[in-house]
C-alpha positions in Angstrom: 78.1 104.3 57.9 74.6 103.1 56.7 73.7 99.5 56.8 70.4 97.7 56.0 69.2 94.5 57.6 67.6 92.1 55.2 64.9 89.6 56.0 67.6 86.9 56.3 69.1 88.9 59.2 65.9 88.6 61.3 66.7 87.0 64.7 70.3 88.0 64.8 71.8 89.9 67.7 72.8 93.4 66.9 76.5 93.0 67.7 76.7 89.7 65.7 75.1 91.5 62.7 77.5 94.4 62.9 80.5 92.0 63.2 79.3 90.2 60.0 78.9 93.4 58.1 82.0 95.1 59.5 84.6 92.3 60.0 87.4 94.8 60.0 86.3 95.9 63.5 86.5 93.7 66.6 83.4 92.6 68.4 84.4 94.3 71.6 84.9 97.6 69.7 81.5 97.3 68.0 79.9 96.6 71.4 81.5 99.7 72.8 80.0 101.7 70.0 76.6 100.3 70.8 77.0 101.1 74.5 78.2 104.6 73.5 75.1 105.3 71.5 77.1 105.3 68.3 74.7 102.8 66.6 71.2 103.9 65.7 68.4 101.7 64.3 65.8 103.7 62.3 67.1 106.8 64.1 66.7 105.4 67.6 69.2 104.2 70.2 68.7 100.4 70.6 69.1 98.3 73.7 72.3 96.3 73.8 70.3 93.1 73.6 68.4 94.2 70.4 67.3 91.4 68.1 66.9 92.3 64.4 63.6 91.9 62.8 64.9 92.5 59.2 64.4 95.6 57.2 65.9 98.0 59.7 68.2 100.9 58.7 71.3 101.1 60.9 73.6 104.1 61.3 77.0 103.5 62.7 79.2 106.4 63.9 82.7 105.1 64.3 84.8 106.3 67.3 88.6 106.8 67.1 90.6 104.3 69.1 92.4 105.8 72.1 96.2 105.9 72.0 97.9 102.8 73.4 100.0 104.9 75.9 99.5 108.3 77.4 102.2 110.9 76.5 103.4 113.9 78.5 101.9 117.2 77.4 102.8 120.7 78.7 99.4 121.6 80.1 98.6 123.8 83.1 98.2 121.9 86.4 97.2 123.2 89.8 98.7 121.1 92.6 96.9 121.3 95.9 99.0 118.8 97.9 101.8 116.4 97.3 104.1 114.0 99.2 106.3 111.1 97.9 103.2 108.9 97.6 100.3 111.0 96.4 99.4 114.1 94.5 96.1 116.1 94.9 95.3 118.3 91.9 92.6 120.8 91.2 90.9 119.5 88.0 89.2 122.2 85.9 85.8 121.6 84.4 86.1 120.6 80.8 89.2 118.5 81.2 88.9 114.7 80.8 90.8 112.7 83.3 92.3 110.1 80.9 92.3 109.3 77.2 89.3 107.6 75.6 87.2 107.7 72.5 87.1 111.2 71.2 89.8 112.4 73.7 93.2 111.1 72.7 95.1 113.9 74.3 94.7 117.1 76.4 93.8 115.1 79.4 94.7 115.4 83.1 96.9 112.3 82.7 98.9 114.0 79.9 99.5 117.0 82.2 100.5 114.8 85.1 103.1 113.0 83.1 104.6 116.2 82.0 104.8 117.6 85.6 105.7 114.5 87.5 107.0 111.9 85.1 106.6 108.4 86.7 103.2 107.5 88.3 101.6 104.3 89.5 101.4 101.7 86.8 98.6 99.6 88.2 95.9 101.0 85.9 98.1 100.6 82.8 99.8 103.0 80.3 96.6 105.0 79.5 95.6 105.7 83.1 98.8 105.9 85.2 98.2 107.0 88.8 94.5 107.3 88.4 92.7 105.9 91.6 89.3 107.6 91.1 87.8 109.9 88.5 85.7 113.0 88.1 83.3 113.7 85.3 84.5 115.9 82.5 82.4 118.9 83.6 83.0 118.4 87.4 85.8 120.5 88.8 87.8 120.0 92.0 90.0 117.7 94.0 91.3 114.5 92.5 93.9 112.2 94.0 96.8 110.6 92.0 99.0 107.8 93.2 102.8 108.2 92.5 103.7 104.6 93.3 102.0 101.2 93.0 102.1 100.7 96.8 100.4 104.1 97.3 97.8 103.2 94.6 96.9 100.0 96.4 96.7 101.8 99.7 94.4 104.6 98.4 92.3 102.1 96.5 91.8 100.2 99.7 90.7 103.4 101.5 88.2 104.2 98.7 86.9 100.6 98.9 86.5 100.7 102.6 84.7 104.1 102.4 87.1 105.8 104.7 87.9 108.7 102.3 85.6 111.6 103.0 84.3 113.1 99.7 82.5 116.5 99.9 81.0 118.2 96.9 79.2 121.5 96.3 76.2 121.4 94.0 73.5 123.9 92.9 70.2 122.2 92.0 66.8 123.2 90.7 64.0 123.5 93.3 63.8 123.4 97.1 64.7 120.2 98.9 62.0 118.8 101.2 64.2 119.1 104.3 67.5 120.9 105.3 69.3 117.6 105.4 68.6 114.2 103.8 70.0 111.0 102.5 69.5 109.1 99.2 70.0 105.4 99.3 69.2 103.8 95.9 71.1 101.4 93.7 72.5 102.8 90.4 72.7 101.0 87.1 73.1 102.0 83.5 70.0 103.1 81.7 69.0 100.4 79.2 67.6 102.9 76.8 70.0 105.8 77.0 73.3 104.2 77.5 75.1 107.5 78.4 72.9 107.8 81.5 72.7 106.0 84.8 69.4 105.4 86.6 67.8 104.5 89.9 64.4 103.6 88.4 65.2 99.9 87.9 66.0 99.4 91.6 68.8 97.1 90.6 72.5 97.7 90.3 75.3 98.7 92.7 74.4 100.2 96.1 74.8 103.9 96.3 74.5 106.3 99.3 74.4 110.1 99.1 73.9 112.6 101.9 73.1 116.3 101.4 72.8 119.5 103.4 71.2 122.7 102.2 73.6 125.6 102.6 71.5 128.3 101.0 68.3 128.8 99.1 68.6 131.2 96.2 65.3 132.0 94.5 64.2 128.7 92.8 67.6 127.0 93.5 69.2 125.2 96.4 73.0 125.3 97.1 74.0 122.0 98.6 76.9 120.4 100.4 76.9 116.7 99.3 78.8 113.8 100.8 79.0 110.6 98.9 79.5 107.4 100.9 80.0 105.3 97.8 81.6 106.2 94.4 79.3 105.2 91.5 79.3 106.6 88.0 77.3 110.0 88.0 76.2 109.2 91.6 75.4 112.7 92.7 73.8 113.7 89.4 71.5 110.7 89.1 70.6 110.7 92.8 69.6 114.3 92.9 67.8 113.9 89.6 65.8 111.0 91.1 64.4 113.5 93.6 63.5 115.8 90.7 66.2 118.3 91.7 68.7 118.0 88.9 72.1 119.7 89.1 72.0 123.1 87.3 73.2 122.8 83.7 73.0 119.0 83.7 70.9 118.4 80.7 71.6 114.7 80.6 69.7 114.3 83.8 66.8 116.6 83.1 68.0 120.1 83.9 67.1 122.9 81.4 69.7 124.8 79.5 71.9 127.1 81.5 74.2 130.1 80.6 76.8 128.5 82.9 78.2 126.3 80.1 78.8 123.4 82.4 76.9 121.7 85.3 77.3 123.1 88.8 79.1 120.3 90.6 82.4 120.8 92.4 84.6 118.3 94.3 85.3 120.6 97.2 87.1 118.5 99.8 88.8 115.1 100.2 90.1 113.7 103.5 92.3 110.6 103.4 95.3 109.0 105.0 98.7 109.6 103.3 100.1 106.2 102.3 103.6 107.2 103.3 103.2 109.5 106.4 100.0 107.8 107.7 98.8 111.2 108.7 95.2 112.3 107.9 95.3 114.8 105.1 92.5 117.2 104.2 92.6 118.9 100.8 90.2 121.6 99.7 89.6 123.1 96.3 88.1 126.6 96.3 85.0 127.1 94.2 86.1 127.9 90.7 85.6 131.5 89.5 82.9 130.8 87.0 80.8 129.1 89.7 81.4 131.9 92.2 80.3 134.5 89.6 77.2 132.4 88.7 76.2 132.3 92.4 76.8 136.0 92.8 74.6 136.8 89.8 71.8 134.6 91.2 72.0 136.2 94.6 71.7 139.6 93.1 68.8 138.5 90.9 66.8 137.0 93.8 67.8 139.4 96.6 
């Protein structure tokens, strides 16, 4: 949809202007479109706080509303561990965890409902059982709560930072030391709303530790442990060191034949809410990542 701001619109907030011109949509929905870079002003992504000057041309790209309730779908699901309180699954790259704008079905939640039926209801009908998330193109271990009591227990463990979270990542360049830590707060980029950033030195505290497992030509293969769980944490922290994850164009990496970014949730260690035993679950490196590593090793041997 194309809209034009008149001189009389000067001084209006962007969301207020949109709500006046598009009253059939709620203000919260319009704000979500702004944050999702679905509103352009003269071809550029505006800040959420943009004040109109009058005369601008606005392009609005509507997003479909997600369904009100997730439905079961017969989709493949790899279970790594289960007990009466929790399920650990191996999420493939390319699969969204739960429904949202642009992804009304085909999600991990849809598969979980088909295979397990009832899950924790704490996060509502669209995200049953979901205690934490992985980015769409990140593969690996993800925990799902079967009951509300288990959900609360696991959420407490994540909050208290007692869950060990180990990832494998391939990045551009050579790290300055074999091991290191990145402690920098993360907040949403005010210009590119799909990104997070450490440049503003404000936001939520974030702590990432890494260890170099292997150097392969101009790349470094890392084991990464996150002590906190912020949106895009590993990706934005490594990018802040100018070592973006291979294939992660959002954070500055060049294009890659891999077709995804090289980030894999390799291991989780937690306490089962029902048995109270410490459980360690590992996801093997997915075949496409193994093949990519093999190709690089041969190329740079």
